[in-house]
C-alpha positions as CSV (number, residue, x, y, z in Angstrom):
1,M,11.0,-32.3,-20.8
2,V,9.9,-30.4,-18.0
3,I,12.4,-30.7,-14.7
4,I,10.7,-29.8,-11.5
5,M,13.5,-29.1,-8.6
6,V,11.7,-28.9,-4.8
7,L,13.8,-26.0,-2.9
8,R,13.8,-26.8,0.9
9,R,14.2,-23.6,2.3
10,T,12.1,-22.4,5.6
11,L,10.8,-18.7,6.1
12,A,12.4,-19.0,9.4
13,A,16.0,-18.9,7.8
14,L,15.5,-15.7,6.1
15,A,15.5,-12.2,6.6
16,L,12.7,-9.4,5.5
17,L,13.6,-7.4,2.9
18,A,12.6,-4.7,0.7
19,S,10.7,-4.1,-2.7
20,P,8.7,-7.4,-2.9
21,L,6.5,-8.5,-5.3
22,L,2.5,-8.1,-4.2
23,S,0.8,-11.0,-2.7
24,P,-2.7,-11.3,-1.2
25,M,-2.6,-13.2,2.3
26,A,-4.4,-16.5,3.8
27,A,-7.1,-15.8,6.6
28,A,-5.4,-15.2,10.3
29,E,-7.5,-16.4,13.4
30,P,-10.3,-13.8,13.2
31,I,-10.8,-10.9,15.5
32,A,-14.2,-10.3,16.3
33,T,-15.3,-6.1,15.8
34,N,-18.5,-4.0,15.9
35,A,-17.3,-2.0,13.2
36,K,-19.6,-1.7,10.4
37,H,-16.7,-1.3,7.9
38,L,-12.9,-2.7,8.6
39,Y,-10.3,-2.7,5.5
40,I,-6.7,-3.6,7.0
41,V,-3.8,-3.6,4.7
42,D,0.2,-4.3,4.9
43,Y,1.8,-1.4,3.4
44,Q,4.6,-3.0,1.9
45,T,3.3,-5.9,0.5
46,G,-0.5,-4.9,-0.5
47,S,-2.0,-8.3,1.4
48,V,-5.1,-7.4,2.8
49,L,-5.4,-8.7,6.3
50,Y,-9.0,-8.1,7.3
51,D,-11.6,-7.0,5.0
52,K,-15.5,-6.4,6.2
53,L,-17.7,-4.7,3.6
54,G,-14.5,-2.7,2.2
55,T,-16.0,-2.3,-1.1
56,E,-19.6,-1.1,0.3
57,R,-20.1,2.7,-0.1
58,L,-20.0,4.4,3.1
59,G,-20.5,8.4,4.0
60,P,-16.8,9.1,5.0
61,A,-17.6,12.3,6.9
62,S,-14.1,13.9,7.8
63,M,-11.8,10.9,6.4
64,S,-12.7,12.3,3.0
65,K,-10.8,15.5,4.0
66,L,-8.1,13.3,3.6
67,M,-8.4,13.8,-0.5
68,T,-8.5,17.6,-0.2
69,V,-5.1,17.5,1.7
70,Y,-4.1,14.9,-1.3
71,M,-5.0,17.9,-3.6
72,L,-3.4,20.5,-1.7
73,F,-0.2,18.2,-1.3
74,D,-0.1,17.8,-5.3
75,A,0.0,21.2,-5.8
76,L,2.6,22.0,-3.3
77,K,4.8,19.4,-4.7
78,R,4.1,20.5,-8.4
79,G,5.2,24.1,-7.2
80,D,2.0,25.7,-8.0
81,V,1.4,27.0,-4.3
82,K,4.0,27.5,-1.6
83,L,3.9,26.8,2.3
84,T,3.8,30.3,3.0
85,D,1.5,31.5,0.1
86,T,-2.2,32.4,1.6
87,F,-5.8,31.8,0.6
88,H,-8.2,34.2,1.3
89,V,-11.5,33.5,3.6
90,S,-14.5,33.9,2.1
91,E,-18.0,34.4,3.7
92,K,-18.8,30.8,2.7
93,A,-15.5,29.6,3.9
94,W,-16.3,31.5,7.3
95,A,-19.6,31.0,7.9
96,M,-19.1,26.9,7.4
97,Q,-20.4,25.0,10.4
98,G,-19.5,21.8,11.8
99,S,-15.7,21.3,13.0
100,K,-13.8,24.9,12.4
101,M,-10.8,26.1,12.5
102,F,-11.9,29.3,13.4
103,V,-10.5,31.4,10.4
104,D,-11.7,35.3,10.1
105,I,-13.5,36.4,7.4
106,D,-11.9,38.6,4.5
107,S,-8.5,37.5,6.3
108,D,-5.6,35.2,4.2
109,V,-4.2,32.4,5.9
110,K,-1.2,30.6,5.0
111,V,-1.2,27.0,3.3
112,E,0.9,25.9,6.2
113,D,-1.7,26.9,8.5
114,L,-4.5,25.6,6.5
115,I,-2.8,22.3,6.3
116,R,-2.8,22.1,9.9
117,G,-6.4,23.7,10.8
118,I,-7.4,20.6,8.5
119,L,-5.5,18.0,9.5
120,I,-5.5,18.4,13.5
121,Q,-8.6,20.6,14.3
122,S,-10.5,18.8,11.1
123,G,-11.6,22.4,10.4
124,N,-14.5,22.7,7.6
125,D,-13.9,26.5,7.0
126,A,-9.9,25.5,6.2
127,C,-11.3,23.0,3.6
128,I,-13.5,25.5,1.9
129,V,-10.6,28.0,1.9
130,V,-8.5,25.8,0.4
131,A,-11.1,24.3,-1.9
132,E,-11.6,28.3,-2.9
133,G,-8.0,29.1,-3.4
134,L,-7.1,26.0,-5.6
135,A,-9.8,26.5,-8.4
136,G,-12.1,29.1,-7.6
137,S,-15.1,27.4,-6.0
138,E,-16.0,24.3,-4.2
139,E,-17.7,22.9,-7.1
140,E,-14.9,23.0,-9.2
141,F,-12.7,21.8,-6.6
142,A,-15.1,18.6,-6.2
143,A,-14.7,17.9,-9.7
144,R,-11.4,18.0,-9.7
145,M,-11.2,15.9,-7.0
146,N,-13.1,13.4,-8.4
147,K,-10.9,13.1,-11.5
148,K,-7.6,13.1,-9.5
149,A,-9.2,10.2,-7.6
150,K,-9.5,8.2,-10.5
151,E,-6.0,8.8,-11.6
152,I,-5.0,8.0,-8.0
153,G,-6.6,4.3,-8.0
154,L,-10.0,5.3,-5.8
155,T,-12.6,2.9,-7.8
156,D,-15.9,3.9,-6.3
157,S,-15.6,7.3,-4.5
158,N,-17.2,10.3,-5.5
159,F,-17.1,13.9,-4.1
160,T,-19.3,16.9,-3.9
161,N,-17.6,19.0,-1.5
162,S,-13.9,19.2,0.3
163,T,-15.0,18.8,3.8
164,G,-17.2,15.4,3.9
165,W,-20.2,17.1,4.9
166,P,-23.2,14.6,4.6
167,D,-24.0,14.2,0.8
168,P,-26.0,11.2,-0.7
169,N,-24.0,11.8,-3.5
170,H,-20.5,12.2,-1.4
171,Y,-19.4,8.9,-0.7
172,M,-16.3,6.4,-0.5
173,T,-15.2,2.8,0.2
174,A,-13.1,1.6,3.2
175,K,-10.9,0.2,0.6
176,D,-10.9,3.5,-1.1
177,I,-10.1,5.3,2.1
178,A,-7.1,3.0,2.1
179,V,-5.7,3.3,-1.2
180,L,-5.9,7.1,-0.6
181,S,-4.0,6.9,3.0
182,D,-1.5,4.3,0.8
183,R,-0.7,7.2,-1.5
184,L,-0.4,10.1,0.5
185,I,2.5,8.4,2.6
186,R,4.1,7.5,-0.6
187,D,3.4,10.5,-2.7
188,F,4.7,13.0,-0.2
189,P,6.7,12.1,2.3
190,D,7.8,15.7,2.9
191,Y,4.4,16.7,4.0
192,Y,3.2,13.4,5.6
193,P,4.5,14.3,9.0
194,Y,1.9,16.7,9.4
195,F,-0.5,14.1,10.2
196,A,1.2,13.4,13.4
197,E,1.2,16.8,15.1
198,H,-0.9,16.4,18.4
199,E,-1.9,19.7,18.6
200,F,-2.4,23.5,17.0
201,T,-3.6,26.9,18.1
202,W,-5.0,29.4,15.8
203,H,-7.0,32.8,16.6
204,G,-6.2,32.0,20.4
205,I,-7.9,28.7,20.5
206,K,-5.7,25.1,21.2
207,Q,-7.3,22.4,19.7
208,G,-5.8,18.9,19.4
209,N,-5.6,16.2,17.0
210,R,-8.6,14.3,17.0
211,N,-6.6,10.9,16.2
212,P,-7.2,9.2,19.6
213,L,-4.6,6.8,18.4
214,L,-1.7,9.0,18.3
215,Y,-2.0,9.3,22.3
216,R,-1.7,5.6,22.5
217,T,1.2,4.4,24.1
218,G,3.1,1.8,21.8
219,S,0.6,2.0,19.1
220,G,3.1,3.3,16.6
221,V,0.3,5.4,15.1
222,D,1.5,8.4,13.1
223,G,-1.7,9.4,10.7
224,L,-4.1,9.8,9.3
225,K,-7.8,11.1,10.3
226,T,-10.9,10.5,11.9
227,G,-14.6,11.0,10.7
228,H,-17.9,11.2,12.3
229,T,-21.6,12.2,11.0
230,E,-24.4,11.0,13.4
231,E,-25.6,9.0,10.3
232,A,-22.6,7.0,9.3
233,G,-21.1,6.8,13.1
234,F,-17.9,7.1,14.1
235,G,-14.5,5.7,11.8
236,V,-10.8,6.7,11.5
237,S,-8.2,5.8,9.0
238,A,-4.9,4.9,10.9
239,S,-1.3,4.2,9.7
240,A,1.0,2.5,12.1
241,V,4.5,1.7,12.3
242,R,6.3,-1.1,14.5
243,D,9.4,-2.8,14.0
244,G,9.7,-1.1,10.6
245,R,6.1,-2.7,9.1
246,R,3.4,-0.5,8.2
247,I,0.0,-0.9,8.5
248,I,-2.8,1.0,7.1
249,M,-6.5,0.5,8.6
250,V,-9.8,2.0,7.8
251,V,-12.4,1.0,10.4
252,H,-16.0,2.5,10.4
253,G,-19.5,2.5,11.8
254,L,-18.8,2.6,15.4
255,T,-21.0,3.9,17.7
256,G,-18.9,6.9,19.7
257,M,-15.4,8.1,20.2
258,Q,-14.0,5.9,23.0
259,E,-15.5,2.7,21.1
260,R,-13.5,4.1,18.0
261,A,-10.5,4.3,20.2
262,D,-11.0,1.0,21.7
263,E,-11.3,-1.1,18.9
264,A,-9.0,0.7,16.3
265,G,-6.5,-0.1,19.1
266,Q,-7.4,-3.9,19.4
267,L,-7.5,-4.0,15.7
268,L,-4.3,-2.8,15.0
269,D,-2.9,-4.7,17.7
270,W,-4.3,-8.0,16.2
271,A,-3.0,-7.3,12.9
272,F,0.8,-7.0,13.9
273,R,0.0,-9.8,16.5
274,E,-1.1,-12.2,14.0
275,T,0.6,-11.7,11.0
276,G,3.8,-11.1,9.2
277,N,6.0,-10.3,6.1
278,Y,8.6,-12.7,5.2
279,T,11.2,-13.6,2.5
280,V,10.6,-16.3,0.2
281,A,13.5,-15.7,-2.2
282,T,15.8,-12.8,-2.9
283,K,17.0,-11.1,-6.0
284,G,20.2,-12.4,-7.1
285,A,20.5,-15.6,-4.8
286,V,20.7,-19.0,-6.1
287,L,17.8,-21.1,-6.3
288,A,18.5,-23.8,-8.3
289,E,20.7,-25.2,-11.6
290,A,19.3,-26.1,-14.7
291,P,21.0,-27.9,-17.5
292,V,22.2,-26.0,-20.4
293,E,23.0,-27.2,-23.8
294,Y,25.7,-26.0,-26.3
295,G,27.1,-23.6,-23.5
296,D,30.4,-23.0,-22.0
297,S,28.9,-24.0,-18.7
298,K,26.8,-27.1,-18.0
299,A,24.2,-25.4,-16.1
300,V,22.9,-21.8,-15.2
301,P,22.0,-20.7,-11.8
302,L,18.4,-19.5,-11.5
303,T,17.4,-16.9,-9.3
304,V,14.5,-14.1,-9.3
305,S,15.0,-10.4,-10.3
306,Q,12.7,-9.2,-7.3
307,D,13.0,-9.7,-3.7
308,L,9.6,-12.3,-3.2
309,L,7.7,-11.5,0.2
310,L,4.8,-12.7,1.7
311,T,2.5,-11.8,4.1
312,L,1.4,-14.5,6.2
313,P,-0.3,-15.3,9.4
314,K,2.5,-16.0,11.6
315,G,1.4,-19.6,12.3
316,D,1.9,-20.4,8.5
317,R,5.5,-19.5,8.1
318,E,7.3,-22.9,8.4
319,K,4.5,-24.3,5.9
320,V,5.8,-22.3,3.0
321,T,7.2,-25.1,0.0
322,A,8.5,-24.1,-3.2
323,K,9.7,-25.3,-6.3
324,A,11.4,-24.6,-10.0
325,V,10.0,-25.5,-12.7
326,V,12.3,-25.4,-16.3
327,N,11.0,-26.4,-19.4
328,T,14.7,-28.2,-20.9
329,P,16.8,-28.3,-22.3
330,I,17.8,-24.7,-22.1
331,V,19.9,-23.8,-25.6
332,A,23.0,-21.7,-25.1
333,P,23.3,-18.5,-25.7
334,I,21.6,-17.6,-22.1
335,A,22.0,-13.8,-20.7
336,S,21.9,-12.7,-17.5
337,G,18.0,-12.1,-16.3
338,Q,16.4,-13.7,-18.9
339,E,13.4,-16.0,-18.0
340,V,13.9,-19.4,-18.3
341,G,11.5,-21.3,-15.7
342,K,8.8,-20.4,-13.0
343,L,9.2,-20.5,-9.2
344,I,5.9,-22.3,-7.6
345,V,5.6,-21.2,-3.9
346,T,2.6,-23.3,-2.0
347,V,1.0,-21.8,1.1
348,P,-1.7,-23.8,3.2
349,N,-5.0,-22.5,2.3
350,M,-3.7,-20.2,-0.4
351,P,-3.5,-20.6,-4.3
352,E,-0.2,-21.2,-5.5
353,F,2.2,-18.2,-6.2
354,T,4.1,-18.0,-9.7
355,Y,7.0,-16.1,-10.2
356,P,9.5,-16.0,-13.3
357,L,12.7,-17.6,-12.4
358,V,15.7,-15.6,-14.5
359,A,19.2,-16.7,-15.3
360,A,21.8,-15.6,-12.8
361,K,24.4,-15.1,-14.8
362,D,25.6,-15.2,-18.8
363,V,26.1,-18.7,-20.7
364,P,27.8,-17.9,-23.9
365,E,27.9,-20.6,-26.5
366,V,30.5,-22.9,-27.4
367,G,32.4,-22.5,-30.7
368,F,31.9,-24.9,-33.7
369,G,34.0,-27.2,-32.1
370,G,32.7,-27.7,-28.8
371,R,29.0,-28.1,-30.9
372,I,30.9,-30.8,-32.6
373,M,31.7,-32.8,-29.7
374,V,27.9,-32.3,-28.0
375,N,26.0,-33.7,-31.3
376,L,28.7,-36.4,-31.4
377,N,28.1,-37.3,-27.5
378,R,24.4,-36.9,-28.1
379,M,24.6,-39.4,-31.1
380,M,26.2,-42.3,-29.4
381,F,24.1,-42.5,-26.5
382,G,20.6,-41.5,-28.5
383,Q,19.7,-38.6,-27.3
384,P,17.7,-36.1,-29.4
385,Q,19.0,-32.8,-30.9
386,P,18.2,-29.8,-28.7
387,Q,16.0,-27.1,-30.3
388,P,17.2,-23.3,-30.4
389,Q,15.1,-21.1,-28.4
């Protein structure tokens, strides 16, 4: 027999919790954008808040420097290099055009300075110094970038250089840039703060961070990277935290620096204003009880093994319903954490979410005498014998 218990709990009465299961999100009130590509995702739940051509290939320009920095941070974390180590500046690196850190030919530059030269000054020269320092050549470094990209979940990216210099075979997607941004934050908490630094002076030349959102009052932005080419337009990957909630956004294909700053700021405001994270169930909290056969308790409390969090349009938070579905009878012994049913959560205009329901405590089996009494009662009332699980 299947027992269905409707759980009448409102999200408004529940607090935001960590360690959620991942979930998609229903559509919030849309916002118009001039961006060709846009991908916005909630950092905590992985819910996609906005996807406009997020899986279409694009020329990432300097946003692909995020992959170069990932490779460097990874080497630092493994202990292969230290912040105080130096890399040599080749003629190729020194002669590289575009945005520059202005390194001197045949000089040796500290790794920490190169990080700032890439993240703040967007130095193409600094990228090549790093590529040659880690892999011997930029070509070998690009091969390693591609290998690592697959390992960390970039599904449609290919790198031919360390800088983002235009090349028809050098591409990413807005989704992949968002995934890479997420991994930089998660994998390298000790190094991520470099993204938030506002300026860096090298060789007597002071340059400000090119991410316009870092200077926007109340934006909550603490990284990541801008990009621009004549063909692809202007873009930025940004991450912001407001009231403890982090959102990652990739916007690309805008027509100028001012439009990039304005659009990106408005889109972040929309994401925080129109959506929120809400707890459906808390790990260990009793949601329902189910009857038990041959147990020293007549019922077992049901819970979930992880906090369940949904990212929702704020107008839908009161419309969430949940029900527990359990196949009965449940026969003892039952171990705490044993799956005994399903929690089905329903939100308007979204597919149902299904999560395991588990026993909240052990229910030992009764002894021989207890089993006899249970069986006698069942015989007297004409109930079928339960089958061992």
